[in-house]
N, C-alpha and C positions, 0 to 999 in steps of 0.2 A: 604399510599399508596396502588397500587393494585400490586395482585403477578405479578411476570414472567410468572405463566400460562397463564393471561387471553389474550386472542389471538381476532383477527378481525375474522368475520366470514366467510369473504371470503378469501379461499386458497391461499398464492402467493407460486408459484413454483419457481424453477429455474429461466425457461426461462422469469416467470416476475420479480423475483427478478435483474435480470441480465440488466434490463431497467430504473433499479436507479439511474447509473449512470447517464447517460444521460438526464436524469431526474432533478437530482439534479442540472447539468451544466445550464442547461433551467431555471431551477427557481433563480439561483444565478446573471448570466452572464445577463437573458436576460429578467426577470418577474418582479424583484426585481433589481437592481441595482441598487440600495442606500444602498445595503447590502455590496457595495462594501468597506466602511471604517472597516467590518471585517475580507476580506480576501483578501484586498493588501496587507499586508505586507504578510504573509505567500502566493503568488506569489512572489512577491523578493526572498526570502531566496528560493523556490524552484528552481526560474531563475537561482540564484545563483548556487546551488547546482549542475542544471544540465550542466552547462556551465564547472565547474570544472571537469563531470564529461566522458563528451564529448571529453575535451582538454585532462582529463588526457589516457584516450583509444587509445587518438589519437599520443600522448607520449611514450606512455608505454607497448603500444602492442609487438613494433618491438622489447624491452629488453624481455619481456617474452618469444615470440617464441626461440630467442636467446636463451636464458637460457635451457627452454624444449628440443632446438635441440642440445644442446649440451651434454646431456645426452645420444645422440645415438653416435653408430660407428667413430671415426673422420675420417675414409676410407671413409664414404658416401659424405663426401664434396670433394672427389677428383673425385668420379665417376664422369663418359663422356659416351656418347654416347646415345642409349634410356634409360637405366637405371639410369645415372645421369640425364636427363629430368624429369622421376617419381620422382626422390627423391629432385628435385630443386621446384616440383608440391607440394610433401611433405610438404615440411618445408614453402613454403607458404600457406597451408590448416593451418600448425600447426598455423600458424601469425595469421592468419584469427580467428581461433577459441578462439585464445586467447586474442583479438581484442574483441570478443565477451562477452567473458567468462568478463574481464574486467566492460566491458561495465554492463552486468548483472548485476554483483559485484557493480556497482556502483550506477545503479536503486534502487536495493536495498538498501544500503544505505542512499539514496536519500529519498524514505518514511519513512526510520524508525528514522532519525535522523530531519530530518525538519520537520516530527511531533510530537518529542516531545519538539522544538524549539518554531513552533508556536501552540503549544494546549491548552494556556488560548486563544489565539484569536479564535480557531474554536472552544470549550466550546462554546466562546460569539455569534461565526456566529452560529451556532447548537442552542441554544437557541433563538436566532430570529425568525430564521425559523420556529422552533417551536410553536413562540407564534403568527405567521403569519396563520400555517397551521389550528389550535385550535382554530382561529379567534379573537386573539387578537393583540393588535399593535406589533410591537417588543417593546424590552427594551429599554429605552433612552441610548444610548451607554455614557459608562462610564470608562474612560481609568484607573478612580483609582479602580473602584470596579472588571474590570476584570485583575486589574494588583494584587489587594490583596489575586485570586485566585490562582496566579501562580504557589505557593510550590507545591499546590494538583494536580493539573495538569498535570505539567509537573512528577511529583513522577507517578502518576497511568499510562502514558506515556511510560516513562519510565520504570516499572516495565512489563506493555506488552515486549515490545521492547526486554529485558533482554530473557522473556520466548522464547519470538522468536526465538530473538540467538541462547539459546541455545538448544533448537530444530534441525535446518534448518544447525548452523555450523558444526556440526560433522558430519550431510548428506554431505553437501555438501563439508566435504573434504575424507568424504570416498567414494567420485565419482571418484579421481584422484587415488587413493591408492587400490582400491575393483578394480580387471577387473569385466566387464558384467553386472554390475549394474547399470553404469552410468546413462542408459535412464530411467528405472526404480525407482531409485530416485528423476530422475527428474520429471516426471511423479506426487510421494508422491509430493514432494518440489512445484510445483504449487499446489497442491490441499489442503494442509497446505496453502500456500501462500494464496489463494482464499481464504481460514475460516478465516485467521486471520485480513484481510483487511477488511474484513464483517465484523468480531466481532469489529476490534478496530473502526470501522465509524458507528457502529450504538450503539456504546457506552457513548457518549457524554450524552444521555439524558435519559438512565439507570442508570448513573453518576449522575447526579442531581434528580433521583430520591432515591438518596441511596440502592439501590438495592444492596443485600451481591452479591457475589461473588457466591454462591450454586445455588442466583435465575437466574444470568447472563449465568450460566452454561445450567441449567435449560429451558430455553428463546431461549438459539443457536440449545441448541438440539431438542427438539421441530420443530423449524425452518429449520433446517439445509441447505434445499433446495431454501429456501429464499435468507439466509446472505450467501452461497454460491456461489449461484447468483448473487448478486451484488456485492462479491466479486472479484468475476471475470473479471466483468464489469470496477470494479475501474482497477484492472491490467491491464486490455488490455489500458485502456487510459494512463495509464504510461509509455505502449513504444512507443504511437504512438511519433511523432517528432511536437515538437512545443504544442500539444495537451497537453502532458502530462508537461507542462511547470503548466495545470490549473486546472489539475485533484485533489487536495488535498480542494479545496472550495465545485468542485464540489461532488465526494466523501462525506465532513462531511453531505451537503444538502442533498446529496440523502440519506444517511445511516440515518438521521433523519426523511425524509420523509419514508422511512421503517419501520423505526420504528413505527413510528405512526399511522401507515397502518396494522402492524402487532399491537401493543397492543392497550388493551382498552382506553378510554379515560383517565386522570391523575383524582384518585381520593384517597382518604386516603385509606391504605390496612391495 
């Protein structure tokens, strides 16, 4: 195979990379509807996970807000008049923020855990998309062949999830306990998440080429703007109600399209 350093002649920056999430959605849902046999199961997984997230946020935000409010002086509950109104508004704001935090945390869990469970299906979808893009017919759908790769696909995805969690987890906790840096951590966390999403969804064709970790890192560093732009597009899809239900197949297709456009035609390296 060709090394990770071979890239397309036409550079792809952040803005163009951003478009690949929507291009992936158009590819799988409108241009090639027969690919549904690959993405239907991941859609079911994502739907169940998203329903669980919003149900949990709707039922737990009050409890979490109450727990946070209990940290304040008890006398605040007895305040009346103008001060009491302000404190009531503050408590409502705490509950609102609690609901948002639960939702954000849940959505992050959705794309982490559902991507692990759906890994074999995503790999098969990526392979089919690449065959279409490079002029060939999609490989015959074989559930047996797809499931034979389940261990390696899930292991790879799980390793990426653990690495991401090891970096983002402490930052998320620090934003609660270290005053004044929450906004900075949020921006850094957003940037890292966008890059992670970009890398995660362009990694399927790289894995099929047996690229070493150093090759993937070199490829990502050289094409960081495009990868981050694509990851941002996926991140946006994840937060649009109803649209987020369909983000995973669109991301897999978009990532494969971006990889094919960035890398040279497959050949022996």
